[in-house]
C-alpha positions in Angstrom: -7.6 -44.4 13.0 -10.6 -43.3 11.0 -11.5 -45.8 8.3 -12.2 -44.6 4.8 -14.8 -46.2 2.6 -13.5 -47.2 -0.8 -15.5 -48.7 -3.6 -13.7 -51.5 -5.4 -16.1 -51.6 -8.3 -15.2 -48.3 -9.9 -14.4 -45.2 -7.9 -16.4 -42.1 -8.7 -14.2 -39.7 -6.8 -11.8 -38.2 -9.3 -9.1 -38.2 -6.7 -9.3 -41.9 -6.2 -6.6 -42.9 -8.7 -4.2 -40.3 -7.3 -4.9 -41.5 -3.8 -4.4 -45.1 -4.8 -1.1 -44.2 -6.5 0.0 -42.3 -3.4 -0.9 -45.2 -1.2 0.9 -47.6 -3.5 4.0 -45.4 -3.3 3.8 -45.4 0.5 3.4 -49.1 0.5 6.5 -49.5 -1.7 8.4 -47.2 0.6 7.4 -49.2 3.6 8.5 -52.4 2.0 11.8 -50.9 1.0 12.4 -49.6 4.5 11.6 -53.0 5.9 14.1 -54.6 3.5 16.7 -52.0 4.4 16.3 -52.8 8.1 16.5 -56.5 7.4 12.8 -57.1 8.3 11.7 -58.4 5.0 12.3 -61.5 2.8 11.0 -64.1 5.2 8.0 -66.4 5.0 4.9 -67.1 7.1 3.4 -70.4 8.0 -0.2 -71.1 7.1 -1.1 -70.6 10.7 0.3 -67.1 10.6 -2.3 -66.1 8.0 -5.0 -65.9 10.7 -4.3 -63.6 13.6 -6.2 -62.2 16.6 -5.9 -58.5 16.9 -6.8 -56.0 19.7 -6.8 -52.3 20.0 -3.2 -52.2 21.2 -1.9 -54.1 18.3 -4.2 -52.7 15.6 -1.7 -50.2 14.1 1.1 -52.8 13.9 -0.9 -55.9 12.9 -3.4 -54.2 10.5 -2.4 -50.8 9.4 1.4 -51.4 9.0 0.8 -54.9 7.7 -1.6 -53.6 5.1 1.3 -51.9 3.3 2.6 -55.5 2.5 -0.6 -57.5 2.1 -4.4 -56.9 2.1 -5.7 -57.5 5.6 -9.3 -58.8 5.9 -10.9 -58.0 9.3 -13.5 -60.3 10.7 -15.5 -58.5 13.5 -17.1 -61.2 15.7 -18.3 -62.1 19.2 -18.6 -65.3 21.1 -22.4 -64.9 21.4 -22.9 -64.3 17.7 -24.3 -67.4 16.0 -23.8 -66.2 12.4 -20.2 -65.4 13.3 -19.7 -69.0 14.2 -20.8 -69.9 10.7 -18.8 -67.3 8.9 -15.5 -67.2 10.8 -14.5 -70.8 9.9 -15.1 -70.1 6.2 -12.9 -67.0 6.3 -10.2 -68.9 8.2 -10.2 -71.7 5.7 -10.1 -69.3 2.7 -7.2 -67.4 4.2 -5.2 -70.6 4.1 -6.5 -71.6 0.7 -5.6 -68.2 -0.8 -2.0 -68.9 0.3 -0.9 -65.5 1.4 -2.9 -63.3 -0.9 -4.5 -61.8 2.2 -4.2 -62.1 6.0 -7.3 -62.5 8.2 -7.4 -60.4 11.3 -10.0 -61.5 13.9 -11.4 -58.8 16.2 -13.6 -59.6 19.2 -16.0 -56.6 19.4 -16.8 -57.2 23.0 -13.2 -56.7 23.9 -12.5 -54.0 21.4 -15.4 -51.6 21.5 -13.4 -48.6 20.3 -12.5 -50.3 17.0 -16.1 -51.3 16.5 -17.1 -47.6 16.9 -14.3 -46.4 14.6 -15.5 -48.6 11.8 -19.1 -47.6 12.3 -20.3 -51.2 12.8 -24.0 -51.6 13.5 -24.1 -55.4 13.6 -21.9 -58.5 13.3 -20.5 -60.4 11.7 -19.0 -57.5 9.7 -16.1 -57.9 7.3 -13.8 -55.1 6.3 -10.5 -54.9 4.5 -7.5 -52.6 4.9 -5.3 -52.1 1.8 -2.3 -49.8 2.0 -3.8 -48.1 5.0 -7.2 -47.5 3.4 -10.2 -49.2 4.9 -13.2 -50.5 2.9 -16.3 -52.4 3.8 -16.7 -55.9 2.2 -20.0 -57.3 3.6 -22.1 -57.6 6.7 -23.8 -60.7 8.0 -23.4 -64.3 6.9 -22.7 -64.8 3.2 -22.6 -67.7 0.8 -19.1 -69.0 0.2 -19.4 -68.2 -3.6 -20.1 -64.5 -2.7 -17.2 -64.4 -0.3 -14.8 -65.8 -2.9 -15.9 -63.3 -5.4 -15.4 -60.5 -3.0 -12.0 -61.8 -2.0 -11.0 -62.2 -5.7 -11.8 -58.6 -6.3 -10.0 -57.4 -3.2 -6.8 -59.3 -4.3 -7.0 -57.9 -7.8 -7.4 -54.3 -6.6 -4.6 -54.7 -4.1 -2.3 -56.0 -6.8 -3.2 -53.7 -9.7 -3.7 -50.5 -7.8 -1.3 -50.9 -4.9 1.3 -53.4 -6.0 0.6 -55.8 -3.1 1.2 -59.3 -4.3 0.9 -61.0 -1.0 3.0 -63.0 1.4 5.3 -66.0 0.8 3.9 -69.0 2.6 6.2 -71.8 3.8 4.4 -74.9 5.1 7.5 -75.7 7.1 7.9 -72.2 8.6 7.8 -71.8 12.4 4.1 -71.1 13.2 5.3 -68.6 15.8 7.4 -66.5 13.5 6.1 -63.1 12.3 4.7 -63.0 8.7 7.1 -61.3 6.3 7.0 -60.5 2.6 9.4 -60.4 -0.2 10.2 -56.9 -1.4 8.2 -56.2 -4.6 10.5 -54.7 -7.2 9.5 -51.4 -8.8 7.6 -51.9 -12.0 9.0 -50.6 -15.3 6.4 -47.8 -15.5 6.5 -46.6 -11.9 8.5 -43.4 -12.8 6.0 -42.4 -15.5 3.0 -43.1 -13.2 4.6 -41.1 -10.5 5.1 -38.3 -13.0 1.4 -38.4 -13.7 0.6 -38.2 -9.9 2.9 -35.2 -9.5 1.3 -33.5 -12.5 -2.1 -34.0 -10.9 -0.9 -32.6 -7.7 0.3 -29.5 -9.6 -3.0 -29.1 -11.5 -1.2 -29.9 -14.7 -3.8 -32.2 -16.1 -2.3 -32.0 -19.6 1.0 -33.3 -18.2 -0.8 -36.1 -16.4 -2.6 -37.0 -19.6 0.7 -37.2 -21.5 2.4 -39.2 -18.7 -0.4 -41.8 -18.8 -0.3 -41.9 -22.6 3.5 -42.6 -22.4 2.8 -45.7 -20.3 0.0 -46.9 -22.6 2.1 -46.4 -25.7 4.3 -49.3 -24.5 1.8 -51.2 -22.4 -1.7 -50.7 -23.8 -3.2 -53.1 -21.2 -1.9 -51.2 -18.1 -5.0 -50.8 -16.0 -3.7 -48.1 -13.7 -2.6 -45.9 -16.7 -5.9 -46.5 -18.6 -8.0 -45.5 -15.6 -5.8 -42.6 -14.7 -5.9 -41.3 -18.3 -9.7 -41.4 -18.4 -9.9 -39.4 -15.2 -7.1 -36.9 -16.1 -8.7 -36.2 -19.4 -12.0 -35.6 -17.7 -10.4 -33.1 -15.2 -8.7 -31.4 -18.1 -12.0 -31.0 -20.0 -13.8 -29.4 -17.1 -10.9 -27.2 -16.0 -11.9 -23.6 -16.3 -15.5 -24.3 -17.2 -18.3 -22.1 -15.8 -20.7 -24.6 -14.2 -23.7 -22.2 -14.2 -23.2 -21.4 -17.9 -22.7 -25.0 -18.9 -25.9 -26.1 -17.1 -27.8 -23.1 -18.5 -26.7 -24.0 -22.1 -27.6 -27.7 -21.6 -31.1 -26.8 -20.2 -31.8 -24.3 -23.0 -30.4 -26.5 -25.8 -31.5 -30.1 -25.3 -30.5 -31.0 -28.8 -27.1 -29.4 -28.7 -24.6 -32.2 -28.5 -21.5 -30.3 -27.2 -23.7 -28.7 -24.5 -25.0 -32.0 -23.3 -21.6 -33.6 -23.3 -20.1 -30.7 -21.3 -22.9 -31.0 -18.8 -22.5 -34.7 -18.5 -18.8 -34.2 -17.7 -19.7 -31.8 -14.9 -22.4 -34.2 -13.6 -19.7 -36.9 -13.3 -17.2 -34.6 -11.6 -19.9 -33.7 -9.1 -20.6 -37.4 -8.4 -23.9 -37.5 -10.2 -23.1 -40.6 -12.1 -26.7 -41.7 -13.1 -27.4 -38.1 -14.2 -24.4 -38.1 -16.4 -25.2 -41.4 -18.0 -28.9 -40.7 -18.4 -28.2 -37.3 -20.0 -26.0 -38.9 -22.7 -28.2 -41.9 -23.3 -31.2 -39.5 -23.8 -29.0 -37.5 -26.2 -28.1 -40.7 -28.1 -31.8 -41.3 -28.6 -32.3 -37.8 -30.0 -29.4 -37.8 -32.4 -28.0 -39.7 -35.5 -24.9 -40.0 -37.5 -21.7 -38.2 -36.3 -23.5 -36.5 -33.5 -24.7 -39.8 -32.1 -21.3 -41.4 -32.4 -19.7 -38.5 -30.6 -22.1 -38.9 -27.7 -21.6 -42.7 -27.6 -17.8 -42.3 -27.5 -18.0 -39.8 -24.6 -20.3 -42.1 -22.7 -17.8 -45.0 -23.2 -15.1 -42.7 -21.8 -17.2 -41.9 -18.7 -17.7 -45.6 -18.3 -14.0 -46.0 -18.1 -13.7 -43.3 -15.4 -16.3 -45.0 -13.1 -15.2 -48.6 -13.8 -16.6 -51.3 -16.0 -17.8 -53.5 -13.2 -19.7 -50.8 -11.4 -23.5 -51.6 -11.3 -24.3 -48.2 -12.7 -22.1 -48.7 -15.7 -23.6 -52.2 -16.3 -27.1 -50.7 -16.2 -26.1 -47.8 -18.5 -24.5 -50.1 -21.0 -27.7 -52.0 -21.3 -29.6 -48.7 -21.7 -27.2 -47.6 -24.3 -27.6 -50.8 -26.3 -31.4 -50.3 -26.2 -31.0 -46.7 -27.4 -28.7 -47.8 -30.3 -30.5 -50.9 -31.4 
């Protein structure tokens, strides 16, 4: 199992939404299969929210379980003093969060292969696995407020992007019973969101745009559709563009608004987030009236692609405010 890093604070990779939707679909299929086989619908005791995991049980206890509930991994060792401070906090929060995540404790001394696969350089190290995707949370001892903030964000991402609403916890359940979850029913817009994913797979970005708009017309606050729409529209705009010509035009015409906007789109597609933001903020400073408004609106669209809580977006919003006012 090769872990994949995934940013929870706005994914720059334009395939991120599609990957998230595919992982969500797989998670729903796994839950449906568990229900069909009669393995779902139970409850877990509070003690079952904290489990010890080794290499032999990793696929079952972490990867498979992550299709039902986020799994937070605490890499620790007996000799690690900071681990002795952090682990009890994580264990207490696992119970307090009442099934919104499961804590898997891995002793690195006994599970060197897992430590290597996650690329861990020091402990304590805390990761999460959501719908089979691994992401780093933090390394070293951390303040409880910071840990809570990270866990809150993890739970939100798991629910909104992957449809994982957590386990049902029964205080009277047998502590030795295996944790189970209630099957999560399909949402009212799953078919439309799946249509958008299929359109993206086929390179039909216009079709994906329309599918996301169909969701938003009934549910304007749908986070998955809003993020998907912003990214599908970006892909649609750059489709067929000649990168060399776009960058040549932008370099030769610094005051040409369409040229700068087109170059910013390419910057973002290439992962050059700060360059895209900086280019448009500079253009805002050089323009006025309708031109300035067009640049500002495109910048806001790119903020949506990256994610409003990404530090680069936060910094760029401040810079935009200074440029405007």
